[in-house]
PATORDO-516275 format. One record per residue (C-alpha): x, y, z; residue number from 1; residue in three letters. Coordinates in steps of 0.02 Angstrom, whole numbers, plus 32768, in hexadecimal, padded with zeros to 4 digits. Example, Ala and Ser with C-alpha at 12.3 -4.5 7.8 and 13.67 -1.06 7.14 Angstrom:
BEGIN
NODE     c1     c2     c3   pos   code
NODE   8267   7F1F   8186     1    ALA
NODE   82AC   7FCB   8165     2    SER
This chain:
BEGIN
NODE     c1     c2     c3   pos   code
NODE   7FFD   800C   7FFC     1    MET
NODE   8045   809F   7FD5     2    GLN
NODE   8042   812A   804C     3    PRO
NODE   7FF2   81CD   8018     4    LEU
NODE   8084   822D   8052     5    SER
NODE   80DF   81DF   7FBB     6    THR
NODE   806A   81FC   7F25     7    THR
NODE   808A   8273   7EA9     8    PRO
NODE   803C   8318   7ED1     9    VAL
NODE   7FCB   8316   7E25    10    GLU
NODE   7F6F   827D   7E68    11    ASN
NODE   7F81   8294   7F22    12    ILE
NODE   7EBF   82CF   7F45    13    LEU
NODE   7E88   8251   7EBB    14    ASP
NODE   7DEC   8206   7F0F    15    PRO
NODE   7E07   8168   7EB6    16    LEU
NODE   7EAB   8156   7EFB    17    ALA
NODE   7E77   8178   7FA1    18    ARG
NODE   7DE5   8104   7F94    19    LEU
NODE   7E65   8087   7F5E    20    LYS
NODE   7ED1   80A9   7FF4    21    ALA
NODE   7E35   808A   806A    22    LEU
NODE   7E20   7FD6   8027    23    ASN
NODE   7EDC   7FB8   8056    24    ALA
NODE   7EB8   7FF1   80F9    25    ILE
NODE   7E15   7F83   8126    26    GLY
NODE   7E7C   7EF3   80D7    27    ILE
NODE   7F14   7F26   814C    28    ALA
NODE   7EA7   7F29   81E3    29    LEU
NODE   7E50   7E89   81DA    30    SER
NODE   7F04   7E37   81CB    31    ALA
NODE   7F4A   7E96   8279    32    GLU
NODE   7F3B   7E1E   8302    33    LYS
NODE   7F69   7E99   838E    34    ASN
NODE   7EDC   7EFD   83E0    35    GLY
NODE   7F68   7F8E   841D    36    THR
NODE   7FA1   7F9E   8362    37    ARG
NODE   7F01   7F83   831A    38    LEU
NODE   7EBB   802B   8377    39    LEU
NODE   7F5A   808D   8349    40    GLU
NODE   7F54   805F   829C    41    ARG
NODE   7E99   809F   827E    42    ILE
NODE   7EC2   8138   82BA    43    LEU
NODE   7F60   814C   824B    44    LYS
NODE   7F1A   8117   81BC    45    GLU
NODE   7E92   818E   81DA    46    ALA
NODE   7F00   8217   81E5    47    LYS
NODE   7F55   81E9   815D    48    ARG
NODE   7EBF   81D7   80E0    49    ILE
NODE   7E7E   8279   810F    50    THR
NODE   7F2C   82D5   8127    51    PHE
NODE   7EED   82ED   81D4    52    ALA
NODE   7F74   8353   8255    53    ASP
NODE   7F3E   82F3   82F1    54    GLY
NODE   7EC5   828C   832B    55    GLY
NODE   7E87   8228   83B1    56    THR
NODE   7E24   8174   83C8    57    LEU
NODE   7DAD   8152   8466    58    TYR
NODE   7D67   80A7   8483    59    THR
NODE   7CC2   809E   84E5    60    ARG
NODE   7CE9   8041   8586    61    ASN
NODE   7C58   7FE4   8602    62    GLU
NODE   7C40   8088   8665    63    ASN
NODE   7BFC   80E9   85E5    64    ASN
NODE   7C96   8155   85CF    65    GLY
NODE   7D10   8167   8539    66    LEU
NODE   7DB1   8130   855A    67    ASP
NODE   7E50   8193   84FC    68    PHE
NODE   7EAE   8102   84A2    69    GLU
NODE   7F20   814B   8413    70    ILE
NODE   7F55   8212   8412    71    LEU
NODE   7FB0   824E   838A    72    LEU
NODE   7FFB   82ED   8341    73    ASN
NODE   8070   8317   82C6    74    ASN
NODE   8096   83C9   82D4    75    SER
NODE   80AF   83B3   8398    76    LEU
NODE   8109   8321   8381    77    LYS
NODE   8089   82C5   83F9    78    VAL
NODE   8059   81F8   8410    79    GLN
NODE   802B   81BF   849E    80    LYS
NODE   7FC6   8107   84BE    81    GLY
NODE   7FD9   8081   844E    82    GLY
NODE   8068   8040   8432    83    THR
NODE   80D6   80DB   845C    84    SER
NODE   80F3   80A9   8510    85    GLY
NODE   80B6   815A   854D    86    ASP
NODE   801E   813E   8596    87    PRO
NODE   7F80   81B8   8589    88    ILE
NODE   7F4F   81F6   863F    89    THR
NODE   7EC6   824B   8615    90    PHE
NODE   7E23   820D   8661    91    PRO
NODE   7D90   81C4   8619    92    PRO
NODE   7D1A   823C   85B4    93    LEU
NODE   7C6C   821F   8617    94    PRO
NODE   7BDA   8207   8598    95    MET
NODE   7B5E   8231   862C    96    TYR
NODE   7B62   82B6   86C5    97    ASN
NODE   7B3B   828A   876F    98    GLU
NODE   7A8A   8299   8755    99    HIS
NODE   7A8B   822C   86D6   100    GLY
NODE   7A77   82B0   8646   101    GLU
NODE   7AD3   829D   8597   102    PRO
NODE   7B78   82F6   859C   103    ASN
NODE   7B4B   8341   84E8   104    LEU
NODE   7BCA   83D9   84FB   105    HIS
NODE   7C64   8369   84D8   106    THR
NODE   7C7C   8346   8421   107    VAL
NODE   7CB8   8295   841E   108    ALA
NODE   7C24   8264   84A9   109    VAL
NODE   7BA7   82C4   843C   110    CYS
NODE   7BDC   8256   8396   111    ALA
NODE   7BD6   81B7   8409   112    ALA
NODE   7B2A   81D2   845F   113    LEU
NODE   7ACE   820C   83B6   114    ARG
NODE   7B4C   8187   8350   115    GLY
NODE   7B55   8225   82D0   116    GLN
NODE   7BDC   826A   827A   117    THR
NODE   7C02   8317   82AC   118    ILE
NODE   7C84   8373   8228   119    ASN
NODE   7CAE   8432   8278   120    ILE
NODE   7D0A   849E   8205   121    ALA
NODE   7D5F   8504   829E   122    ASP
NODE   7D43   84DF   8356   123    ALA
NODE   7D62   8596   8391   124    TYR
NODE   7CC0   85D0   832C   125    SER
NODE   7C44   8547   8360   126    ASN
NODE   7BC3   856B   83DC   127    PRO
NODE   7B8D   84B5   83EF   128    ASP
NODE   7C17   846C   845F   129    PHE
NODE   7C89   8497   84E1   130    ASP
NODE   7D3E   84B3   849A   131    PHE
NODE   7D7A   8509   8535   132    SER
NODE   7DFB   8478   8563   133    GLY
NODE   7E2B   847C   84A3   134    THR
NODE   7E44   8533   84A9   135    ARG
NODE   7EA7   8524   8557   136    ALA
NODE   7F16   849D   84ED   137    PHE
NODE   7F34   850E   8475   138    ASP
NODE   7F7C   859B   84D1   139    GLN
NODE   7FE2   8537   8544   140    LYS
NODE   8037   84CE   84A3   141    THR
NODE   8029   8571   8428   142    GLY
NODE   7FC3   84EB   83B1   143    TYR
NODE   7F19   8512   835E   144    ARG
NODE   7E8F   84A7   8348   145    SER
NODE   7E1E   84C8   82C6   146    LYS
NODE   7DCE   8441   8260   147    SER
NODE   7D76   839F   82BA   148    PHE
NODE   7D35   830C   8271   149    LEU
NODE   7CF4   8297   82F4   150    THR
NODE   7CAF   81E7   82BF   151    VAL
NODE   7C50   8161   832B   152    PRO
NODE   7C8E   80BA   8304   153    MET
NODE   7C02   803A   8311   154    LYS
NODE   7BF2   7F86   8317   155    ASN
NODE   7B79   7F0F   82BF   156    ASN
NODE   7AFC   7F28   8341   157    GLU
NODE   7B07   7FE7   8311   158    ASP
NODE   7B56   8007   83C0   159    GLU
NODE   7BD4   8082   83D9   160    VAL
NODE   7C78   8044   8408   161    ILE
NODE   7CE5   80D2   83F1   162    GLY
NODE   7D03   816B   83A6   163    VAL
NODE   7D89   81A4   8325   164    LEU
NODE   7DA8   8264   8321   165    GLN
NODE   7E1C   82C5   82BC   166    LEU
NODE   7E62   8369   82C6   167    ILE
NODE   7E9B   83E8   8236   168    ASN
NODE   7E88   83AC   8191   169    ALA
NODE   7F28   83D2   8135   170    ILE
NODE   7F20   8412   8083   171    ASN
NODE   7FBC   839E   8035   172    PRO
NODE   7FFB   8429   7FC0   173    ILE
NODE   7FD1   84D8   801E   174    SER
NODE   7FE7   8483   80D1   175    LYS
NODE   7F6C   84EC   8106   176    ASP
NODE   7EED   84B7   8182   177    ILE
NODE   7E36   8499   812D   178    GLN
NODE   7D9F   844E   8155   179    GLU
NODE   7D75   838B   8147   180    PHE
NODE   7D1A   8382   80AB   181    SER
NODE   7C8D   831D   809E   182    GLN
NODE   7CE9   828B   8031   183    PHE
NODE   7D62   8291   80C5   184    ASP
NODE   7CDE   827A   8135   185    GLN
NODE   7C91   81DC   80BD   186    GLU
NODE   7D4F   81A9   80BD   187    LEU
NODE   7D4F   819C   8184   188    VAL
NODE   7CA8   8160   8199   189    GLU
NODE   7CCD   80C1   8128   190    SER
NODE   7D69   80B5   8192   191    LEU
NODE   7D1E   80B8   822E   192    ALA
NODE   7C99   8030   81F9   193    SER
NODE   7D36   7FC6   81BF   194    GLN
NODE   7D9E   7FEC   8252   195    ALA
NODE   7CF5   7FB4   82BC   196    ALA
NODE   7CE6   7F18   8276   197    VAL
NODE   7D9F   7EED   82A3   198    ALA
NODE   7D8D   7F32   833B   199    MET
NODE   7D18   7EBA   836E   200    VAL
NODE   7D5C   7E3A   8311   201    ASN
NODE   7DDE   7E47   8384   202    GLN
NODE   7D7B   7E52   8419   203    GLN
NODE   7D28   7DC5   83EB   204    LEU
NODE   7DCC   7D69   83E6   205    ILE
NODE   7E06   7DA7   847D   206    GLU
NODE   7D68   7D6F   84D9   207    GLU
NODE   7D89   7CBF   848F   208    GLN
NODE   7E3B   7CBD   84BB   209    ARG
NODE   7E07   7D04   857D   210    LYS
NODE   7D93   7C74   8575   211    LEU
NODE   7DF9   7BEE   8539   212    PHE
NODE   7E81   7C26   85C3   213    GLU
NODE   7DEA   7C21   8643   214    SER
NODE   7DC1   7B6B   8613   215    PHE
NODE   7E85   7B3B   8620   216    ILE
NODE   7E7E   7B90   86D8   217    GLN
NODE   7DE0   7B3D   86FC   218    LEU
NODE   7E31   7A8B   86CF   219    ILE
NODE   7ECE   7ABA   874B   220    ALA
NODE   7E5D   7AF6   87CA   221    SER
NODE   7E08   7A58   87C1   222    ALA
NODE   7EA2   79F8   87D2   223    ILE
NODE   7EC3   7A6B   8852   224    ASP
NODE   7E2D   7A3F   88C8   225    ASN
NODE   7E4D   7991   88A1   226    LYS
NODE   7EFB   7988   88D6   227    SER
NODE   7F3D   7A1F   8924   228    PRO
NODE   7FEE   79C3   88FC   229    TYR
NODE   7FD7   79D6   883B   230    THR
NODE   7F85   7A7E   883B   231    GLY
NODE   8024   7AEF   8852   232    GLY
NODE   806C   7A87   87D1   233    HIS
NODE   7FFF   7AA2   8751   234    CYS
NODE   801B   7B63   8774   235    ARG
NODE   80DC   7B5D   8774   236    ARG
NODE   810A   7AE8   86E5   237    VAL
NODE   80C0   7B68   8656   238    PRO
NODE   812C   7BF2   86B2   239    GLU
NODE   81C1   7B92   86B1   240    LEU
NODE   81AA   7B51   8604   241    THR
NODE   8194   7C03   85BA   242    MET
NODE   8235   7C35   8615   243    MET
NODE   82A0   7B97   85BD   244    LEU
NODE   8259   7BBB   8523   245    ALA
NODE   828C   7C67   851F   246    ASP
NODE   8337   7C44   854A   247    ALA
NODE   833E   7BC8   84BF   248    VAL
NODE   82E5   7C40   8444   249    ALA
NODE   8374   7CC2   847C   250    ASN
NODE   83F3   7C5B   846B   251    THR
NODE   847C   7C6F   83CD   252    GLU
NODE   84F3   7BDB   83F1   253    THR
NODE   84D6   7B0E   83E9   254    GLY
NODE   846C   7AB3   8393   255    THR
NODE   83CB   7B1A   83CC   256    LEU
NODE   83FC   7BBD   8387   257    LYS
NODE   8397   7BB5   82F3   258    HIS
NODE   82E6   7B9C   837A   259    PHE
NODE   8277   7C20   8366   260    GLN
NODE   81DA   7C53   83B2   261    MET
NODE   814D   7CC2   837F   262    THR
NODE   80CF   7D06   83E8   263    GLU
NODE   8046   7C89   83B9   264    GLU
NODE   80D6   7C0C   83C2   265    ASP
NODE   80F0   7C3C   846F   266    ARG
NODE   8032   7C4F   849B   267    TYR
NODE   8024   7B96   845D   268    GLU
NODE   80B1   7B52   84CE   269    LEU
NODE   8062   7BAC   855B   270    TYR
NODE   7FB5   7B6C   854E   271    VAL
NODE   8000   7AB3   8531   272    ALA
NODE   8071   7AE0   85E3   273    GLY
NODE   7FC7   7B01   8636   274    TRP
NODE   7F73   7A77   85F6   275    LEU
NODE   8005   79E9   85F7   276    HIS
NODE   7FB9   798A   8698   277    ASP
NODE   7EFF   79AA   8663   278    CYS
NODE   7EF5   78EA   8665   279    GLY
NODE   7F0A   78E6   872A   280    LYS
NODE   7E67   7911   8747   281    VAL
NODE   7E41   7855   870E   282    THR
NODE   7EB5   7816   879D   283    THR
NODE   7E7B   77E7   8841   284    PRO
NODE   7E94   7845   88DA   285    GLU
NODE   7ED2   77C9   894B   286    TYR
NODE   7F61   77AA   88CC   287    VAL
NODE   7F8E   785F   88A4   288    VAL
NODE   7F88   787C   895F   289    ASP
NODE   7FE4   77E0   8994   290    LYS
NODE   8060   781D   8A20   291    ALA
NODE   8097   7774   8A71   292    THR
NODE   8092   76E0   8A2F   293    LYS
NODE   7FEB   768F   8A7F   294    LEU
NODE   7F84   772E   8A70   295    GLN
NODE   7EEB   7722   8A0A   296    THR
NODE   7E4E   7790   8A50   297    ILE
NODE   7EC1   7776   8AEB   298    PHE
NODE   7F55   7754   8B16   299    ASP
NODE   7F47   76A2   8B53   300    ARG
NODE   7FDA   769A   8BBE   301    ILE
NODE   7F7A   76BC   8C50   302    HIS
NODE   7F26   761F   8C39   303    LEU
NODE   7FC5   75CC   8C4D   304    ILE
NODE   7FDB   762E   8CDC   305    ASP
NODE   7F62   75FB   8D37   306    ALA
NODE   7F71   7550   8D08   307    ARG
NODE   8019   7556   8D5E   308    PHE
NODE   7FCA   7599   8DED   309    GLU
NODE   7F61   74F4   8DFA   310    VAL
NODE   7FED   7486   8DE6   311    LEU
NODE   8043   74EA   8E82   312    LYS
NODE   7F97   74CE   8EDE   313    ARG
NODE   7F83   7426   8ED0   314    ASP
NODE   803D   73F7   8EEE   315    ALA
NODE   800E   7448   8F97   316    GLU
NODE   7F7A   73DD   8FBB   317    ILE
NODE   7FD6   7348   8F7C   318    LYS
NODE   8056   735F   8FFE   319    LEU
NODE   7FDC   7396   9084   320    LEU
NODE   7F76   72E5   9061   321    ARG
NODE   802B   729B   907D   322    ASP
NODE   8038   72D9   910A   323    HIS
NODE   7F91   72B7   9156   324    ILE
NODE   7FAE   71FE   9133   325    ALA
NODE   8054   71FB   915D   326    ASN
NODE   8060   7252   9207   327    GLN
NODE   8122   721F   921D   328    THR
NODE   8150   72A3   9191   329    THR
NODE   81A1   7334   91C4   330    ASP
NODE   813F   73D1   9197   331    ILE
NODE   81D5   7435   917E   332    SER
NODE   8208   73AF   910C   333    GLN
NODE   8174   73C3   90AD   334    LEU
NODE   8172   7484   90A5   335    ASP
NODE   8213   746E   905A   336    LYS
NODE   81E8   7402   8FCB   337    LYS
NODE   8152   7472   8FA9   338    LEU
NODE   81BC   7509   8F9A   339    ASP
NODE   8231   74AB   8F24   340    GLU
NODE   818F   7470   8EB8   341    GLN
NODE   8155   7518   8EBB   342    LYS
NODE   81FD   7576   8E94   343    GLN
NODE   8207   74F0   8DF4   344    GLN
NODE   815F   7519   8DC4   345    LEU
NODE   8180   75C7   8DD1   346    ASN
NODE   8234   75CA   8D63   347    GLN
NODE   81CA   756C   8CE0   348    GLU
NODE   8148   75EB   8CD5   349    LYS
NODE   81BC   766B   8CC6   350    THR
NODE   8203   7616   8C3F   351    PHE
NODE   8166   75FD   8BEE   352    ILE
NODE   8147   76B0   8BFF   353    GLN
NODE   81D9   76E6   8BAB   354    GLN
NODE   81BE   7667   8B2F   355    CYS
NODE   8103   76BA   8AFB   356    ASN
NODE   816D   7759   8AD1   357    ILE
NODE   81BB   7753   8A1A   358    GLY
NODE   8283   776A   89EF   359    GLY
NODE   82EE   775D   8962   360    GLU
NODE   8310   76AB   8983   361    PHE
NODE   82CE   7625   89FA   362    MET
NODE   8360   7578   8A01   363    ASP
NODE   832F   74C1   8A11   364    ASP
NODE   8363   74B1   8AC7   365    ALA
NODE   82CC   7537   8AFB   366    HIS
NODE   8261   74DA   8A78   367    LYS
NODE   8279   7438   8ADF   368    ASN
NODE   8261   7497   8B7C   369    ARG
NODE   81BF   74C0   8B45   370    VAL
NODE   8192   7411   8B22   371    ARG
NODE   81D7   73BD   8BD0   372    GLN
NODE   8154   7445   8C20   373    ILE
NODE   80C7   742E   8BC3   374    ALA
NODE   80D6   7376   8C04   375    GLU
NODE   809A   73BB   8CAA   376    HIS
NODE   7FE5   736F   8CB4   377    HIS
NODE   7F4E   73EA   8D2C   378    TRP
NODE   7E94   73CC   8D52   379    ILE
NODE   7E33   744E   8CFE   380    ASN
NODE   7D8D   7484   8D3E   381    PRO
NODE   7D26   73E9   8D0F   382    ASP
NODE   7D9A   736F   8D5D   383    GLY
NODE   7E02   7340   8CC6   384    GLN
NODE   7EB8   7328   8CC6   385    THR
NODE   7F08   7384   8C33   386    GLN
NODE   7FB0   73AA   8BEE   387    PRO
NODE   7FE6   7455   8C30   388    LEU
NODE   7FF5   749A   8B7B   389    LEU
NODE   7F82   746F   8AD8   390    THR
NODE   7FDC   743D   8A45   391    GLU
NODE   7FAA   74E5   8A07   392    GLU
NODE   7FF6   7541   8A82   393    GLU
NODE   80A1   74E4   8A70   394    ILE
NODE   8099   7514   89BF   395    TYR
NODE   8086   75CD   89D3   396    ASN
NODE   8120   75D0   8A68   397    LEU
NODE   819E   7579   89F8   398    MET
NODE   8181   7602   8986   399    ILE
NODE   823A   761E   894C   400    SER
NODE   8223   76E6   890E   401    ARG
NODE   81A8   775D   8946   402    GLY
NODE   8102   7722   8974   403    THR
NODE   80B0   76EA   88F1   404    LEU
NODE   808B   762A   88A8   405    THR
NODE   80BD   75EF   87F3   406    THR
NODE   7FF6   75F4   87F0   407    GLU
NODE   7FDA   76AA   8833   408    GLU
NODE   8078   76F7   87DA   409    ARG
NODE   8025   76AA   872B   410    GLN
NODE   7F91   770C   8758   411    VAL
NODE   7FF7   77B3   8771   412    ILE
NODE   8049   77A0   86CD   413    ASN
NODE   7FB1   7777   8676   414    ASN
NODE   7F7C   7824   8691   415    HIS
NODE   7FE8   7855   85FC   416    ILE
NODE   7F85   77DE   859A   417    VAL
NODE   7ED6   783D   85D7   418    ALA
NODE   7F38   78E9   85AE   419    THR
NODE   7F5B   78B4   8509   420    ILE
NODE   7EC1   7865   84D3   421    SER
NODE   7E6A   78FF   852F   422    MET
NODE   7EB2   7978   84CA   423    LEU
NODE   7EAA   7920   8419   424    GLU
NODE   7DF8   7933   8435   425    GLN
NODE   7E02   79EA   8430   426    LEU
NODE   7DE2   7A57   8381   427    PRO
NODE   7E78   7AC3   837C   428    TYR
NODE   7E91   7B55   8319   429    PRO
NODE   7F1F   7B39   82AD   430    LYS
NODE   7FA6   7B9F   831C   431    HIS
NODE   7F77   7B24   83B0   432    LEU
NODE   7F88   7A7C   834F   433    ARG
NODE   8035   7A52   83A3   434    ARG
NODE   7FDB   7A55   8443   435    VAL
NODE   7FB9   7999   846B   436    PRO
NODE   8073   797F   842D   437    GLU
NODE   80C6   79FA   8493   438    PHE
NODE   805D   79C1   8534   439    ALA
NODE   806F   791B   8522   440    GLY
NODE   8121   78F9   8509   441    GLY
NODE   814C   7924   85BD   442    HIS
NODE   8167   7883   8608   443    HIS
NODE   81E3   7849   855A   444    GLU
NODE   8294   782D   8576   445    ARG
NODE   8306   7868   84F0   446    MET
NODE   8347   77A7   84E7   447    ASP
NODE   8293   7759   84C9   448    GLY
NODE   8281   770A   857F   449    LYS
NODE   81E4   779D   85AA   450    GLY
NODE   8135   7773   85A4   451    TYR
NODE   80B6   7765   854C   452    PRO
NODE   8101   7775   849D   453    LYS
NODE   81A6   7733   84C3   454    GLY
NODE   81E3   77D6   8451   455    LEU
NODE   82A0   77FB   843B   456    THR
NODE   82E5   78AB   8435   457    ARG
NODE   82EE   78B2   8372   458    GLU
NODE   822F   7883   8374   459    GLN
NODE   81EF   7910   83EF   460    MET
NODE   81DE   79E0   83D2   461    SER
NODE   8242   7A34   8434   462    ILE
NODE   81BF   7A76   8482   463    GLN
NODE   8181   79DB   84CE   464    ALA
NODE   8243   79BB   8500   465    ARG
NODE   8253   7A6A   855F   466    ILE
NODE   81A3   7A42   85C8   467    MET
NODE   8205   7996   85F2   468    GLY
NODE   828B   7A00   8650   469    ILE
NODE   820C   7A7E   868A   470    ALA
NODE   81A4   79E1   86D2   471    ASP
NODE   8221   798E   872B   472    ILE
NODE   827B   7A1D   8776   473    PHE
NODE   81D5   7A63   87B4   474    GLU
NODE   81B7   79B9   8814   475    ALA
NODE   8264   79B6   8851   476    LEU
NODE   8251   7A57   889F   477    THR
NODE   81B1   7A5D   88D4   478    ALA
NODE   817E   7A64   8993   479    GLY
NODE   80CA   7A33   8980   480    ASP
NODE   80CD   797A   8970   481    ARG
NODE   8093   7916   89F0   482    PRO
NODE   8112   7882   89D5   483    TYR
NODE   81B3   78E6   89E2   484    LYS
NODE   8202   7983   8A28   485    LYS
NODE   8239   7A17   89B5   486    ALA
NODE   82F7   79FB   8996   487    MET
NODE   8380   7A6F   897F   488    PRO
NODE   8391   7ACF   88E6   489    LEU
NODE   8441   7A82   88D2   490    SER
NODE   83FF   79CD   88E5   491    LYS
NODE   8372   79ED   885D   492    ALA
NODE   8402   7A2D   87D6   493    LEU
NODE   8466   798C   8818   494    THR
NODE   83D7   7922   87E3   495    ILE
NODE   83B0   7976   8756   496    LEU
NODE   8464   7974   8719   497    GLY
NODE   845F   78BC   8729   498    ASN
NODE   83C6   789E   86C6   499    MET
NODE   842A   7904   8632   500    LYS
NODE   84B1   787B   8642   501    LEU
NODE   8442   77F4   8650   502    ASP
NODE   83F2   782C   85AA   503    ASN
NODE   8353   7863   8603   504    HIS
NODE   8346   7915   85C7   505    ILE
NODE   8384   7974   853B   506    ASP
NODE   8423   79A7   8567   507    PRO
NODE   843E   7A3B   84F0   508    ASP
NODE   8394   7A8A   8555   509    LEU
NODE   83E2   7A4E   85FD   510    PHE
NODE   8490   7ACA   85C0   511    ASP
NODE   8416   7B3F   858C   512    ILE
NODE   83B9   7B3E   8632   513    PHE
NODE   8456   7B49   869D   514    MET
NODE   84B2   7BD3   862A   515    HIS
NODE   8418   7C44   864A   516    ASN
NODE   83FA   7C18   86EF   517    LYS
NODE   834C   7BE6   86E0   518    ILE
NODE   8350   7B8B   877A   519    TYR
NODE   8376   7C2F   87D1   520    MET
NODE   82FF   7C8A   877E   521    GLN
NODE   8278   7C0B   87AA   522    TYR
NODE   82B8   7BFB   8849   523    ALA
NODE   82AF   7C9C   8880   524    GLU
NODE   81F3   7CC7   884F   525    LYS
NODE   81B9   7C06   888D   526    PHE
NODE   821F   7BB3   890B   527    LEU
NODE   824E   7C02   89C5   528    PRO
NODE   82E4   7C4C   89F8   529    PRO
NODE   8309   7BC1   8A5F   530    GLU
NODE   830B   7B4B   89CA   531    GLN
NODE   8376   7BB5   8973   532    ILE
NODE   8427   7B68   89A3   533    ASP
NODE   84DE   7BA3   8951   534    THR
NODE   84FD   7B4D   88B5   535    ILE
NODE   85B2   7B10   8878   536    ASP
NODE   8595   7AF6   87C0   537    LEU
NODE   8615   7A90   87C4   538    ASN
NODE   85D6   7A0B   882A   539    LYS
NODE   8533   7A01   87B9   540    ILE
NODE   8546   795A   8758   541    PRO
NODE   853C   7981   8694   542    GLY
NODE   8561   7A37   86B9   543    TYR
NODE   85CC   7A80   8622   544    VAL
NODE   8602   7B2F   8629   545    PRO
NODE   85C4   7BA4   85B2   546    GLN
NODE   864E   7BCF   8524   547    PRO
NODE   868C   7C99   853A   548    GLU
NODE   8647   7CB0   8479   549    HIS
NODE   859E   7C6F   8494   550    SER
NODE   8517   7CF8   847C   551    LEU
NODE   8468   7D13   8491   552    THR
NODE   8402   7D5E   83FE   553    LYS
C-alpha cells in the first residue's frame, strides 16, 4: 500500500486513489491480531487518508465513559497511548452527569450518544459545544485547534463502541488548515465502519481466548481441589516451561541455536504447560495423595499399631494366667519376662512404622524382617486368630522406593495416557494443534525408555523436551508433596544432572538451563529462601561451563 504522502502531487487528492487506499486499509486492519496495534493503526490510517494533523481514538467502557486510547499530533510531535510507551493519563469522558443527564456539550460524547458524525469547521466559532478545554490547551502549547471531524464507531448491533476524532485537516499542497470535506467525512465513516468490525472481531477473539484460558484454569482448579499436592504443580510447570523456552529461543550457539518462537508459538506452549497433567482428574485421590505405603483413605499403620497393643495385652494376660496356675513362679521374673516381650514388640512396631515411610531404597534384610514380624498372630474382636499383617499390607510395606505399589504407579502413569486422550479430542485452531504432542511427551526419555509411547529424543519436539525438564525440576523442588520433604536446590540440580548423564533428559536443554541460571530464576520466584542453598556448579553432574564466545540473540 503506497502512502499518500509519497503519491505525486497532481494525484494526491484523486478520489479514486484515496478509495483504493481505504480498501487497502480495510484489508490491513482485518489482518492485525494485536488489539493495541489495531487501535493505533485505525487512528493513523484515518489521519493519513484525510491529511489530518492530529487525532484521538476513544473506546467506550462499561461505565458509560469514553476512554482515551490513542492520541497523536504531528505538529506537536505527540504520540501517547498504544505502542508509544507513554500512557494517557486523562480521565475518561463521562457520557452522563451526576444527575443521569447526557453530556452533549462534549463533542466526542455527543457523537457517541447520538451515533452521528459531527463535522466542525472551526471549534472557536462553534456555539454548540464546550471547547474551553481545547482553548486552554492551545493557549498553553501555542497550537490552533480548528477543524474537527468526530465519527462514532458502531458494531453490528448498531451500538457505539468507540469514537474516532480527527483535528485540523491539512491541505497537502498549500499546507493550510481547512475544513474536513464531505468526501473526507465519507471516507472516515467507511473506515470507522471497517474499524468497528475489526475491533469487534478482535474483541471476540480475545473473549474466546479468555474463555479458553479460564477453562484451562478450571481444570487446574479441579485438580487442585482433588489434590492440593498437584494443584501447585499445574501452575508452576507452565511458568518454568516458558522460562526455559525463552532462554532456548535466545541462544545463538549449539544445536538449538535455530530454535525460534513467535507469539503464537509461545502461547501454544504455554497452553500445553497448563494442560500437561489434565488427565490427573481421572486419578484416584488415594493414589495421588499416598503419603505412606499403607495409606488409602486413611493410614492403616494405626490398625497395625492397635494389633501390637493387643499382642502386648495378650502377653500380659498369658503370664498372669501362668502365675495363677503355678504359684511357685517368682512374680518379679514374670514382670521381667513381660517387659522383655513388650520391648521387643515396641521395637517391631517402630520398625514397621519406619518401613511405612517411603524412601529411596529398601534392602532385602528389611523385607525379610517385615515377613518375620508378620508371622505374629493376634486375636481379632471376633475371637479369630489371624496373622499380624495381611499379605496386602506386607506387599505395601515392602515397596522398595517411594510409597506406591507397581499397580498404583501404573495408575499414576496412566494419567498421561488420559491427558493425551483428552487433549486429542479437542478441535484446536491451527495455532494450537501441537498442544497434545507438547503436553503428552513430558514423561518420555531421550533414550526411549519413557512412557507412554517410548519416544526417543529425535522423535520429540523441542517443546516437549523442554516441558519434560520443567516437569521434573518442579517435582524435585516442590515442598507440597505428601510423600517427601522439599529438597535443597543443590540436591535437585544434582539429580537433574544425573538424569542428563543417564540420557533421561535432553543434554543441550540441561546446559541452557544451567548456563542461563533458569533454576535460580525459578527458585527466587517459587521456592522459600531456606531451600535455596549454596551451589557449587563444578559438583553438579553433567555440568559443562559455558564457552566464553557463547552469545544470546
